[in-house]
C-alpha positions as CSV (number, residue, x, y, z in Angstrom):
1,M,5.5,27.2,-5.9
2,S,4.9,23.6,-6.8
3,V,2.6,21.6,-4.6
4,A,2.1,17.9,-3.9
5,I,-1.3,17.0,-2.5
6,V,-0.9,13.7,-0.5
7,T,-3.9,11.9,1.0
8,G,-3.2,9.5,3.9
9,S,-0.2,11.7,4.5
10,A,0.5,10.3,8.0
11,G,0.3,6.7,6.8
12,L,3.1,4.5,5.7
13,I,3.1,5.5,2.0
14,G,1.8,9.0,2.5
15,S,4.5,10.0,5.0
16,E,7.2,8.5,2.9
17,T,5.8,10.4,-0.1
18,A,5.7,13.7,1.9
19,R,9.3,13.4,3.0
20,H,10.6,12.3,-0.4
21,F,8.7,14.9,-2.5
22,A,9.6,17.7,0.0
23,A,13.2,16.8,-0.5
24,L,12.6,17.3,-4.3
25,G,11.6,20.8,-3.5
26,L,7.8,20.5,-3.5
27,D,5.5,22.0,-0.8
28,I,3.4,19.3,0.7
29,V,-0.3,19.6,1.5
30,G,-1.1,16.5,3.6
31,I,-4.7,15.3,4.1
32,D,-5.2,12.8,6.9
33,N,-7.9,12.6,9.5
34,D,-6.4,9.5,11.3
35,M,-9.3,7.3,10.3
36,R,-6.9,4.4,10.6
37,R,-7.5,4.6,14.3
38,Y,-11.2,4.1,13.7
39,F,-10.4,1.1,11.6
40,F,-7.8,-0.6,13.8
41,G,-7.8,1.0,17.2
42,K,-4.9,2.5,19.0
43,D,-2.4,0.2,17.3
44,G,-3.4,1.7,14.0
45,T,-3.3,5.4,14.8
46,T,-1.2,7.6,12.4
47,L,-1.1,10.6,14.8
48,P,2.5,10.1,15.8
49,N,3.5,10.1,12.1
50,A,1.6,13.3,11.5
51,I,3.4,15.0,14.4
52,K,6.7,13.9,13.1
53,L,6.0,15.3,9.6
54,I,4.9,18.7,11.0
55,N,8.1,18.9,13.1
56,E,10.5,17.6,10.4
57,L,9.2,19.4,7.4
58,G,8.1,22.7,9.0
59,D,6.9,25.3,6.5
60,R,7.2,22.8,3.6
61,Y,4.3,20.8,5.1
62,T,0.6,21.8,5.7
63,H,-1.5,19.2,7.5
64,L,-5.2,19.2,7.0
65,E,-7.5,16.8,9.0
66,H,-10.0,16.5,6.2
67,D,-12.1,13.5,5.2
68,I,-11.8,12.4,1.5
69,R,-15.5,11.7,1.5
70,D,-16.2,15.4,2.1
71,R,-16.3,16.6,-1.5
72,D,-17.0,20.2,-0.9
73,T,-14.1,20.7,1.6
74,L,-11.7,18.9,-0.7
75,G,-12.8,21.2,-3.5
76,K,-11.8,24.3,-1.4
77,V,-8.3,22.8,-0.9
78,F,-7.9,22.2,-4.7
79,A,-9.3,25.6,-5.5
80,R,-6.8,27.3,-3.1
81,Y,-3.7,25.7,-4.8
82,G,-5.0,25.3,-8.3
83,K,-2.5,25.0,-11.1
84,D,0.4,25.1,-8.6
85,I,-0.5,21.4,-7.9
86,A,2.1,19.3,-9.7
87,V,1.1,15.9,-8.4
88,V,-1.7,14.3,-6.4
89,V,-0.7,11.1,-4.5
90,H,-3.8,9.4,-3.3
91,A,-2.7,7.0,-0.6
92,A,-5.7,7.3,1.7
93,G,-8.1,4.4,2.1
94,Q,-9.6,1.6,4.1
95,P,-6.9,-1.1,3.6
96,S,-8.3,-4.3,5.1
97,H,-10.5,-6.9,3.4
98,D,-11.3,-8.3,6.8
99,W,-12.5,-4.9,8.2
100,S,-14.6,-4.1,5.1
101,V,-17.1,-6.7,6.0
102,R,-18.0,-4.8,9.2
103,E,-19.1,-1.6,7.3
104,P,-19.4,-2.2,3.6
105,L,-20.8,1.3,3.0
106,T,-18.0,3.0,4.9
107,D,-15.5,0.9,3.0
108,F,-17.0,1.8,-0.4
109,D,-17.4,5.5,0.4
110,V,-13.8,5.8,1.5
111,N,-12.2,3.7,-1.2
112,A,-14.3,4.2,-4.3
113,V,-16.2,7.5,-3.8
114,G,-13.2,9.2,-2.1
115,T,-11.1,8.3,-5.1
116,V,-13.5,9.8,-7.6
117,N,-13.7,12.9,-5.4
118,M,-9.9,13.3,-5.8
119,L,-10.0,12.6,-9.5
120,E,-12.8,15.1,-10.2
121,H,-11.1,17.9,-8.3
122,T,-7.9,17.2,-10.1
123,R,-9.7,17.4,-13.5
124,N,-11.4,20.7,-12.5
125,H,-8.5,22.5,-10.8
126,C,-5.1,21.0,-12.0
127,P,-5.6,18.9,-15.1
128,D,-1.9,18.8,-15.9
129,A,-0.9,17.3,-12.6
130,A,0.2,13.7,-12.3
131,F,-2.3,11.6,-10.4
132,I,-0.9,8.6,-8.6
133,F,-3.2,6.0,-6.9
134,T,-2.1,3.2,-4.5
135,S,-4.4,0.4,-5.6
136,T,-4.0,-3.2,-4.5
137,N,-3.4,-6.8,-5.8
138,K,-6.8,-7.5,-4.3
139,V,-8.4,-6.2,-7.5
140,Y,-7.5,-9.6,-8.9
141,G,-9.8,-11.2,-6.3
142,D,-9.0,-14.9,-5.6
143,R,-8.1,-15.6,-9.2
144,P,-4.4,-16.1,-8.3
145,N,-5.6,-19.1,-6.2
146,Q,-6.5,-20.8,-9.5
147,L,-2.8,-21.0,-10.5
148,P,-1.2,-24.4,-10.5
149,L,0.6,-24.4,-7.1
150,T,3.0,-26.9,-5.6
151,E,3.4,-27.3,-1.8
152,L,7.1,-27.1,-0.8
153,D,8.6,-27.4,2.7
154,T,8.1,-23.8,3.7
155,R,5.9,-22.3,1.0
156,W,3.5,-22.7,-1.9
157,E,5.1,-22.0,-5.3
158,V,3.7,-21.7,-8.8
159,E,4.8,-24.5,-11.2
160,P,8.0,-23.8,-13.1
161,G,7.5,-22.7,-16.7
162,H,4.1,-21.2,-16.0
163,E,3.5,-17.8,-17.7
164,Y,3.4,-16.2,-14.3
165,A,6.5,-18.0,-12.9
166,D,8.3,-14.7,-12.9
167,G,5.4,-12.9,-11.4
168,I,1.7,-12.1,-12.1
169,T,1.3,-9.5,-14.8
170,E,-1.4,-6.9,-15.4
171,A,-2.9,-9.3,-18.0
172,M,-4.5,-11.4,-15.3
173,P,-8.3,-10.8,-15.5
174,I,-10.0,-9.1,-12.6
175,D,-13.6,-10.2,-13.0
176,S,-15.7,-13.3,-12.4
177,C,-14.0,-14.2,-9.1
178,L,-14.3,-13.5,-5.3
179,H,-12.9,-10.1,-4.3
180,S,-14.1,-9.4,-0.8
181,I,-16.0,-6.1,-0.1
182,F,-12.6,-4.3,0.1
183,G,-11.6,-5.6,-3.3
184,V,-14.9,-4.4,-4.8
185,G,-14.3,-0.8,-3.7
186,K,-10.7,-0.9,-4.8
187,V,-11.7,-2.3,-8.3
188,A,-14.1,0.7,-8.7
189,A,-11.4,3.1,-7.7
190,D,-8.8,1.4,-9.9
191,I,-11.0,1.6,-13.0
192,A,-12.0,5.2,-12.3
193,V,-8.3,6.2,-12.2
194,Q,-7.7,4.5,-15.5
195,E,-10.8,6.1,-17.0
196,Y,-9.9,9.6,-16.0
197,G,-6.7,9.0,-17.8
198,R,-8.1,7.5,-20.9
199,Y,-11.4,9.4,-21.2
200,F,-10.4,12.9,-19.8
201,G,-6.7,12.7,-20.7
202,L,-5.3,13.1,-17.2
203,N,-1.9,11.9,-16.3
204,T,-2.9,9.0,-14.1
205,A,-1.4,5.8,-12.8
206,T,-2.8,3.1,-10.6
207,F,-0.2,1.0,-8.8
208,R,-1.6,-2.4,-7.9
209,C,0.6,-3.0,-4.8
210,G,1.4,-6.2,-3.0
211,T,2.5,-6.0,0.6
212,L,3.5,-2.4,1.4
213,T,5.9,-2.2,4.3
214,G,8.5,-0.2,6.2
215,P,9.5,0.9,9.7
216,A,6.8,3.7,9.8
217,H,3.9,1.2,9.4
218,A,1.3,1.5,12.1
219,A,1.0,-2.3,12.4
220,A,-2.3,-3.9,13.3
221,E,-3.5,-7.5,13.0
222,L,-6.0,-6.8,10.2
223,H,-3.4,-4.9,8.1
224,G,0.3,-4.7,7.9
225,F,1.7,-8.2,7.5
226,L,5.4,-7.9,8.0
227,A,5.3,-4.9,10.4
228,Y,2.7,-6.7,12.6
229,L,4.6,-9.9,12.5
230,M,7.8,-8.2,13.6
231,R,6.0,-6.3,16.3
232,C,4.6,-9.5,17.7
233,A,8.1,-11.0,17.6
234,M,9.5,-8.1,19.5
235,E,6.7,-7.6,22.0
236,Q,6.1,-11.3,22.5
237,R,2.5,-11.1,21.4
238,T,0.7,-14.1,20.0
239,Y,0.8,-14.1,16.2
240,R,-2.3,-15.8,14.7
241,I,-1.8,-17.7,11.4
242,F,-4.9,-18.2,9.3
243,G,-4.9,-21.2,7.0
244,Y,-2.7,-22.5,4.1
245,K,-0.4,-24.2,6.7
246,G,1.3,-20.8,7.1
247,K,2.9,-21.3,3.7
248,Q,1.1,-18.5,1.9
249,V,3.5,-16.3,-0.1
250,R,3.6,-12.5,-0.4
251,D,5.9,-10.1,-2.2
252,A,6.7,-7.0,-0.2
253,I,8.0,-3.6,-1.3
254,H,9.6,-1.1,1.0
255,S,7.8,2.3,1.1
256,H,11.0,4.0,-0.1
257,D,11.1,1.8,-3.2
258,L,7.5,2.5,-4.0
259,V,7.8,6.2,-3.6
260,T,10.9,6.4,-5.9
261,A,8.6,4.7,-8.5
262,F,6.1,7.5,-7.9
263,E,8.9,10.0,-8.5
264,A,9.8,8.2,-11.8
265,F,6.1,8.5,-12.9
266,L,6.0,12.2,-11.9
267,R,9.0,13.0,-14.0
268,A,7.6,11.3,-17.1
269,P,3.8,10.8,-16.6
270,R,1.6,8.8,-18.8
271,Q,-2.2,8.5,-19.2
272,G,-4.4,5.8,-17.7
273,E,-1.5,3.4,-16.9
274,V,-1.8,0.3,-14.6
275,Y,1.3,-1.2,-12.9
276,N,1.6,-4.2,-10.7
277,M,4.0,-2.9,-8.1
278,G,5.5,-5.0,-5.3
279,G,8.6,-6.9,-4.3
280,G,8.3,-9.3,-7.2
281,R,10.9,-12.0,-7.4
282,H,13.3,-9.6,-5.8
283,S,11.5,-9.5,-2.4
284,H,9.0,-12.2,-1.5
285,V,8.5,-14.5,1.5
286,S,6.0,-17.0,3.0
287,L,4.5,-16.5,6.4
288,M,6.5,-19.4,7.7
289,E,9.7,-18.1,6.3
290,A,9.1,-14.6,7.7
291,T,8.5,-16.0,11.1
292,T,11.8,-17.9,11.0
293,L,13.6,-14.7,9.8
294,A,12.0,-12.6,12.6
295,E,13.1,-15.1,15.2
296,K,16.7,-14.9,13.8
297,I,16.7,-11.1,13.9
298,T,15.2,-10.8,17.4
299,G,17.0,-13.8,18.9
300,Q,13.8,-15.1,20.4
301,Q,11.1,-17.6,19.5
302,M,7.8,-16.3,18.3
303,I,4.5,-17.2,19.9
304,T,2.2,-18.4,17.2
305,E,-1.4,-19.8,17.1
306,Y,-2.6,-21.6,14.0
307,H,-6.2,-21.4,12.8
308,E,-7.2,-23.8,10.0
309,D,-9.7,-21.5,8.3
310,N,-8.1,-19.0,5.9
311,R,-9.3,-15.5,5.5
312,I,-12.0,-15.3,2.8
313,G,-10.5,-14.3,-0.6
314,D,-7.0,-14.4,0.8
315,H,-4.2,-15.2,-1.7
316,I,-2.3,-18.5,-1.4
317,W,0.5,-17.1,-3.6
318,W,1.1,-13.6,-4.8
319,V,4.3,-12.5,-6.5
320,G,3.6,-9.6,-8.9
321,S,5.6,-8.8,-11.9
322,T,7.1,-5.3,-12.1
323,A,8.4,-5.9,-15.7
324,K,6.0,-3.4,-17.3
325,F,7.0,-0.6,-14.9
326,A,10.6,-1.4,-15.3
327,N,10.2,-1.3,-19.1
328,H,8.6,2.2,-18.9
329,Y,11.0,3.5,-16.3
330,P,14.3,1.5,-16.7
331,N,16.3,3.7,-14.2
332,W,14.1,2.7,-11.3
333,K,15.5,0.0,-9.0
334,Y,14.9,-1.8,-5.7
335,N,16.9,-0.8,-2.6
336,Y,15.4,-3.3,-0.1
337,D,14.7,-7.0,0.0
338,I,12.9,-9.0,2.8
339,P,15.9,-9.4,5.2
340,A,16.8,-5.7,4.8
341,I,13.1,-4.7,5.4
342,L,12.7,-6.8,8.6
343,T,16.2,-5.8,10.0
344,E,15.5,-2.1,9.5
345,M,12.0,-2.6,11.1
346,Y,13.7,-4.2,14.1
347,E,16.4,-1.6,14.5
348,V,14.1,1.5,14.1
349,N,11.4,0.2,16.5
350,R,13.6,-1.6,19.0
351,E,13.3,0.9,21.8
352,T,9.5,1.4,21.4
353,W,8.3,-2.2,20.7
354,I,10.6,-4.1,23.1
355,S,9.8,-1.7,25.9
356,R,6.1,-2.7,25.7
357,R,6.7,-6.3,26.5
């Protein structure tokens, strides 16, 4: 028996991971206590995804409603499965830099301490397992805003010929800048994952992700850019735009494409690696452009409300480079771009979201 432990298993990335790794023949132990509902209210609950996983995967899936801050309970889970654990995918966390200001201690305990709990149990019970962590581009703080940017009709864009014109690489420094409380916890977790690889020799990778998205995203205003935008378009909710003239740019990666990258790492793990992982130049969009595309897909005009003040620490332009990962794993490839992501989101959620109007 080979086991994958997946935290945040009912979330966007966790559920995609559970399904994908189960199809590879692994038994899945999912850990998810629906804390997302606590963070974002009923829009953010992951309970429906948990029920789907239980029904779809049957005996291949064990669902545990544990809290990653509960070190002793986690230890019992790891002790039970021991060296049968082939991979740990740590996708649980508090994902919003806006929410983190409300409860800094909760944010840090979930994101930083929870990650160290997972690492330590991996070291003690299954040191040969691959450990995959979903980090964030917010570890770079607001440093990307110092890039030379040009305002175009529908977006901000980095100047041609700049070293990051093809995407920001892992060489960008992460210190001496504004991170947000969320970013601080993620930096601590990110560095811990690297250190357990380099110091203890574990097979670890931290994936510094841009916008993660897909039709299973429990979209809420404080987290889930594209899914929430499409939901607002379909339900005719007011979508609030915060600063930068709505021209801020994000790269976006579909959950399927991210999880196939996880599979590539599992098949050929490395120690203490760091990868920027997002849509890169293949899949990126400004908020203004995404709004226009959502209107085209849904056939109706969006209701928007502009607020001059941007969110603190928010990126004006983020397009990450996946060149390092592609060099290490040349057989990995994208399957989705922005139009495909939004179109699938519309088609999968049409009955649910449109019926709520």
